[in-house]
N, C-alpha and C positions, 0 to 999 in steps of 0.2 A: 214255094219253089217248085219248079217243074223237074221232077227227078229224072225223067228220060233224057232231057237235053243238057242238064247240068247248069241251066240258067235260072235265075230268079225271075218271077213274073214282073211285068212292068209296074204293076201297082205296089208290089212289095218294095221295089227299089225306090219308088216315089215316096212311099210312106216314111222311109228312112232318110229322106233328103237327097236321094239320087236324082239324076237328070231324068226328066220325063221321056219315056219312049226308049231309053237305053237300058239294055239288060247287062247285068254283071254275072260273071261266072261264079258258081258256088265255090267256096273255099275247099281245097283238097285236104283231106285228112290222110296223111301218109302213114303207112304201117311202120312198125318198128324195124322190120326187115328192109323195107324200102329206104328208110332213113339211114340205116347202117350201111347199105350198099352205096347210097348217094354220098355219104361222108367218106367212105373208103375211096371212092372214085375221086372225090374232091381233093383228098390228100395227095393223090398222084398227079391230078391235072386240074388246075384252077379254071381252065377254059376247055370246052369240048367242041370239036368240029361237028359238022352235020352228020357224018357217018357214025361217030362215036355216040352222039346224042340219039340217033335213030336206033342203034343197037341197044343202048341202055334203056330207052323207052320201051322197046319190045320186051326186054328181059324183065322189067319191073311192071309191065302192063300199065304204063302211064303214057300220056301224049308227049310228043316232042316239046310242045309249048310248056307243059308242066315241068319237064326236065330243065329247059332253058330258064324258066322263071326261078326254079329252085336254086340253080347255080348263080343267077344274078343276085338273089337274096342272100345266099351264103357268102358271096364275095363282099357284099355290103356289111354283113355281120362281122366278117373278119376285119374289114377296114375300121369299123367302130371299135373293135377290141384292141386294135393297134393304136 
């Protein structure tokens, strides 16, 4: 995996059955504090607008895409629990 870009190398993805030439982003390991803050925000708002997402991403030192994906996954987890 290429640490600087956050993407796995093409050969690493192909070895695991991934599509040739396509790179996958490395899995994000959220800190306990980041998860606590994300969960707290999720309890108040199931969906975040662009401005809220941008502000939260800056506060947690994550990308907006990571925040968006975390919220999508959390909503799916809630749906499965219900």
